[in-house]
C-alpha positions in Angstrom: -196.7 17.0 -32.1 -193.4 17.3 -33.9 -193.0 15.7 -37.4 -191.2 12.7 -35.7 -194.1 12.1 -33.4 -192.5 13.4 -30.2 -194.6 15.9 -28.2 -193.5 19.5 -28.4 -192.8 21.3 -25.1 -192.3 25.0 -24.6 -190.1 26.6 -21.9 -193.2 27.5 -19.9 -194.3 23.8 -20.0 -190.9 22.5 -18.8 -190.3 25.0 -16.0 -192.7 23.5 -13.4 -191.5 20.0 -14.2 -187.8 21.1 -13.7 -188.6 22.7 -10.4 -190.3 19.5 -9.2 -187.4 17.4 -10.3 -185.0 19.6 -8.3 -187.0 19.2 -5.2 -187.1 15.4 -5.4 -183.7 14.4 -6.9 -181.2 17.1 -6.2 -179.7 17.3 -2.7 -179.6 20.6 -1.1 -176.5 22.4 0.1 -177.1 21.3 3.7 -177.4 17.7 2.7 -174.2 17.8 0.7 -172.3 19.3 3.6 -173.6 16.6 5.9 -172.6 13.8 3.6 -169.1 15.4 3.2 -168.7 15.8 6.9 -169.6 12.1 7.6 -167.2 11.0 4.9 -164.4 13.1 6.4 -165.2 11.7 9.9 -165.0 8.1 8.5 -161.6 8.8 6.8 -160.3 10.3 10.0 -161.4 7.3 12.1 -159.8 4.9 9.5 -156.5 6.9 9.7 -156.5 6.7 13.5 -157.4 3.0 13.5 -160.7 3.6 15.3 -162.8 1.8 12.7 -162.4 -0.8 10.0 -162.8 -0.5 6.3 -166.4 -1.8 6.5 -167.3 1.0 9.0 -167.3 -1.0 12.2 -166.3 1.1 15.1 -163.6 -0.4 17.4 -163.1 -0.1 21.1 -159.8 1.4 22.3 -158.3 -2.1 22.9 -159.4 -3.3 19.5 -158.1 -0.2 17.9 -154.7 -0.8 19.5 -154.7 -4.4 18.1 -155.8 -3.1 14.7 -152.6 -1.2 14.2 -149.7 -3.2 12.7 -147.2 -3.8 15.5 -143.5 -4.3 15.2 -142.0 -7.7 16.2 -140.7 -6.1 19.4 -144.1 -4.8 20.3 -145.6 -8.2 19.7 -143.0 -9.8 22.0 -143.7 -7.2 24.7 -147.4 -7.8 24.5 -146.9 -11.5 24.8 -144.5 -11.0 27.7 -147.1 -9.0 29.6 -149.5 -12.0 29.4 -146.9 -14.4 30.7 -147.6 -14.0 34.4 -147.7 -16.8 36.9 -151.3 -18.2 37.1 -152.1 -17.1 33.5 -153.0 -19.7 30.9 -149.9 -20.8 29.0 -149.9 -20.5 25.2 -150.3 -24.0 23.6 -147.3 -25.1 21.6 -148.2 -26.9 18.4 -145.2 -27.5 16.1 -144.0 -30.3 13.9 -141.9 -33.0 15.5 -138.2 -33.0 14.9 -138.2 -36.8 14.8 -140.9 -38.3 12.6 -141.0 -41.4 14.7 -142.7 -39.5 17.5 -146.0 -39.9 15.6 -149.1 -37.7 15.5 -148.3 -34.2 16.8 -151.9 -33.2 17.9 -152.6 -36.4 19.8 -149.4 -36.4 21.8 -149.4 -32.7 22.6 -153.0 -32.9 23.8 -151.9 -35.7 26.1 -149.0 -33.7 27.5 -151.1 -30.7 28.0 -153.2 -32.7 30.6 -150.0 -33.0 32.7 -147.6 -30.6 34.3 -144.7 -30.2 31.9 -141.7 -28.1 31.0 -141.1 -26.2 27.8 -137.5 -25.6 26.8 -136.4 -23.2 24.0 -132.9 -23.8 22.8 -130.5 -24.0 19.8 -127.3 -26.0 19.1 -125.4 -22.8 18.2 -126.3 -21.2 21.6 -123.3 -21.1 24.0 -125.5 -20.6 27.1 -127.6 -23.6 26.0 -124.5 -25.8 25.8 -123.4 -24.7 29.2 -126.8 -25.6 30.7 -127.2 -28.9 28.8 -125.5 -31.1 31.4 -127.7 -29.7 34.2 -130.8 -30.0 32.0 -130.1 -33.7 31.3 -129.5 -34.3 35.0 -132.8 -32.5 35.9 -134.7 -34.7 33.4 -133.3 -37.8 35.1 -134.2 -36.5 38.5 -137.8 -35.9 37.6 -138.6 -38.6 35.0 -142.3 -38.3 35.5 -142.3 -34.7 34.2 -142.7 -34.4 30.4 -140.5 -32.0 28.5 -141.2 -30.2 25.2 -138.1 -28.8 23.6 -138.3 -26.3 20.8 -135.2 -25.9 18.7 -134.5 -22.5 17.2 -132.0 -24.0 14.7 -132.4 -23.2 11.1 -131.4 -26.8 10.1 -133.1 -29.8 11.6 -130.1 -32.0 11.1 -128.0 -29.8 13.4 -130.6 -30.0 16.1 -130.9 -33.8 15.7 -127.1 -34.3 15.9 -126.9 -32.2 19.1 -129.7 -34.1 20.8 -128.1 -37.5 20.0 -124.7 -36.3 21.1 -125.8 -34.9 24.5 -128.7 -37.3 25.2 -131.1 -34.5 25.7 -134.5 -36.0 26.5 -138.1 -34.9 25.8 -140.4 -34.5 22.9 -138.5 -32.4 20.4 -140.3 -29.9 18.2 -139.0 -27.9 15.2 -140.5 -25.5 12.7 -137.4 -24.1 11.0 -138.3 -20.4 11.6 -135.9 -19.7 14.4 -136.8 -16.5 16.4 -139.8 -15.9 14.1 -141.6 -19.2 15.1 -145.1 -19.0 16.5 -144.1 -20.5 19.8 -141.2 -18.1 20.2 -143.6 -15.2 19.6 -146.1 -16.5 22.1 -143.5 -16.9 24.8 -141.6 -13.7 23.9 -138.4 -15.7 23.8 -136.5 -13.0 21.9 -136.9 -10.6 24.9 -135.2 -13.1 27.2 -132.8 -15.1 25.1 -132.2 -18.8 25.3 -132.2 -21.1 27.0 -135.7 -20.1 28.1 -137.9 -22.5 30.1 -141.5 -22.5 31.3 -143.0 -24.8 33.9 -146.7 -25.4 33.2 -149.0 -26.9 35.8 -151.7 -29.6 35.0 -154.3 -26.9 34.6 -152.4 -25.4 31.7 -151.3 -22.4 33.7 -147.8 -20.9 34.0 -146.1 -21.7 37.2 -142.6 -20.4 36.5 -140.5 -19.0 33.6 -136.8 -18.4 33.6 -133.4 -19.2 32.1 -131.5 -21.0 34.9 -131.7 -24.7 35.4 -131.2 -24.5 39.2 -134.1 -22.0 39.4 -136.2 -24.4 37.4 -135.3 -27.3 39.8 -136.3 -25.2 42.8 -139.6 -24.3 41.1 -140.3 -28.0 40.4 -139.5 -29.0 44.0 -141.7 -26.2 45.3 -144.6 -27.1 43.0 -144.5 -30.8 43.8 -144.1 -30.4 47.6 -146.6 -27.6 48.3 -149.4 -28.3 45.9 -150.9 -30.9 43.5 -150.3 -28.7 40.5 -147.8 -31.1 39.1 -150.2 -34.0 38.9 -152.4 -35.1 36.1 -155.6 -33.3 35.1 -158.6 -35.6 35.4 
């Protein structure tokens, strides 16, 4: 024993203990290389977008979605989904006129019917040219609900235009213009405005386009050749 009470060890006493500790606690060269290789693989997969930060491996489609897309890429992706017969994206935006009441309740009711969605803006020259025909079309098919989505930055301008031109429908507005959620879902920026979509009672796209006369033909075709423009039970 040492004067302080600690046991005294010689080099010969410690050598076998040290060898045992090396075998049990120190990783070998092969183990270190394996860990380094796995870490390198994980970093490479993260860089390529093939896995998430928590190590979950993604499928090819998930990896594509995992990358940050540009707005144009988002619109193109949405546009590819907008095929006749595909389910239409639901539009849920604040009302332009507060008197229209509860957004969720009314929109849920409209979604059980065939309806038209119109994207427009008071500053849009093409929209102004189509307004007269749009109002006439609304009067010709009064049983068909319309949702209009204004891309104006100021709600007051949209309200004034609607009052001046007697544009009917349920008017929606979120103040985000081209960056609004509904605009993204319908890839409106790729087509321009006015942009219209005819949705059947099953919530599926029947027609999309920009010309009022083409919309009129689509409505006539839908109402005369099928029951798609009825009400969902």
